[in-house]
C-alpha positions, 0 to 999 in steps of 0.5 A: 210744518215739516214731515219726512215723505211717508216710509211704507212698511208691510210685513209679509213672511217677514219681508218689509218693503220700504219706500221714501223719498228725501226732501230737498235740504234748506240752503246749508243747515237743517235748522237755518235759512241763509240770506246773502246781505252783500258780497265781496270777491274778485269778480269786480263791480258788475258781479259783486257788491264790494271788494272786501268787508272790513273788521276791527282788531278783534276781527268783529265784522257786523252788527244786527237789529231786530228788524233784520237789518245789518251794518258793516263796514266794507271796501269797494272795487274803486280805488281807496272807496270804503264806508259804512253800509247797511243792508237786509237783503236788498238794496244796500244803504250807503251810511258814509262813504269815502271818495271823490265828491264825498264829505268824507272823502279823506276819512278813515272808518274804523271799529264795529258799527252798531245799529238800532232798530230804527236803523241808525248806525253808530260809527267811529272815523278818523278825519283827514291826516288824523286831525281829529277822531269822531263818533258819527250816527246815520241812516242813509240820509243826513249825519249827526256827529255824536262826539268830537275828541278835540272838541271835547278835549279827550285824548282818545276815543273808542271805535266800537260805540253802542247805541240804543232805539232812541239814538243815544250812544255809549262809547269809550274815552280818555281822560278821564278814562270810562264810558260816556253817553251822547245823543249828539248834544252834551256828553254824559260821563257814566263810569269814569276814573274818579267817579263813586262807583267805578269805571270802565277800560273797554268799550260798553254794550248798551241797552234801552233801559240805560244800562251799560255792560264793560270790563273795569273796576267797581267802587272798591277797585274789584277787576271784572266785568259790571253792569250798570246805569250810572249807580251801583253796579251789578258784578257780572264776572270777577277776575282772578286778579280780585279771586274770581274764576277768570284770568281774562276776557278775550272777546271784550265787554260782554253782550247784553240783552234788553232783560240785562243777561250778559254773555261773555267769553273768558279765560279760566284761572284754572285753564281753559276757555268758555262762554258764559252767561250772568244775570248780575245775581248769583254765579255765571252759567257755563254756556260751553267750555273747551273741556268739551268738543270746543278747542277755542272760543272767537270773538264775542259771543251775542245775546238777545232774548232768544239765546246765545251765538257764538263762533268756535273751533272744534277739537276735531278741527273746523270752525262754526257758529253755534247756540249751545254746548252741542256741536251737532244739535246747536250748530248754525253753520260750520266750515265744509257746509254748503252755502249759496252753490258753494262750500264755506272755507272760513267763518269770521268771528261774531261781534257782540251785536251778531244776534237779534230777538228773533234769533237771527244771526248775522256773520261773514263767511268765506267760499270755495269760490273765492267770494265772501258773503255777508249773511243772515241765518233765520231760524226755520223748521228743522228739516226732518231726517230720513227714516229707515225701516227694517224687519225683526225676527219677532213680527215687528219692524223698527222705525229708526232715523238719526240721532241726535235730533230733537223736536220731531214727532213719529207719525203712522197712517194705514192709507195714504189716500187720507190725512189720518196721520196719528202720533206713534205712542211707542217710546223710542230708544237710542241704539248706536247712532239712531233712535229706533221705535219697535211697532208690534204687531204690525198687520197689512201696510203702514205708513210712517213720517216724521213731523215737526213740531 
């Protein structure tokens, strides 16, 4: 339980004595604790882990599982050496890496790796001289080939596979164009051109129940975003080409949680852009859009059983990661915030696998010292804001603290040598930028604090 240090108020000829100490802030946000997973910078291999983190063409950097482990691509300081890695804040696991003596010496790793709860990572690679494209699965030990473009006779493979807890991988391939499944054995077409239910034109998000979500067409040729497990599709969002409200999906395929709820980024045919969630039944719900304080949404939103996270820029400038429509109360981190002894100068777009069921969020941020850090943000107990107390002309005092702030309780105590803190039942009101509670009458001394929850 977090509390402010007590504020003491004593009324004597309308004179108020206020004495309080601020608690030390969390790393750089009142609501999240930040763990450094890996660091890239110019300090050399003695002081940095990597030279740079690598992204796909959409800017998606990392994936996060329910165990808090992050999968990512990075280049090292050794000439030409790069690979696919995972980490949880300690030793980095090498999933696959180029370099002399490596079985992947002349491979090229591309796209967004995906990680399941067991730490298995699915990723795409080009073989030497671009002779083949393969999707692989590994956890730091042996590597399993999921699919080969050449062996299966495909003309192309997508570079952002999705993996479930059993190690089955969903991926985009052509031809025929569509989404396929494989665990390293046979390849199963799920929604492909010529199939009875529709087909995909994007990579897909995949969950344990066997459902995928993708951008494509349904059985009657409707353009949009759909969810299904091989049979009839549920409609997530209909595009404007088919009479729907969305003119495009710049964030790519939606992110889907284990309950089948999908979050997606879309342009509105009427103008603007937003982040939406859909259960596949009824109209999608708007989480945030550009009619409010947000100017632009970047990359894909991510969804879990905990909630939604997305990257956005603000009308007033700056980019951050948010979990809802209020950029103050729903902020995770923003350019200009302090982080690991430096200042955040940039935040990269989230990928669709960037939040887990505990509400942890994985992201990549640039720092004012020139480094780039891969970070896991963990929801924590919010830091109570500072209290202030002032007298009124009616023999009462007002206890105030900054607004907006949610979840805090005002408590009082007449004797700091005891633990007899009780909730203040008087209702607060918003006055300017503060929440204020009037205490009347106040006799002798009283001490106040905020506590959470």
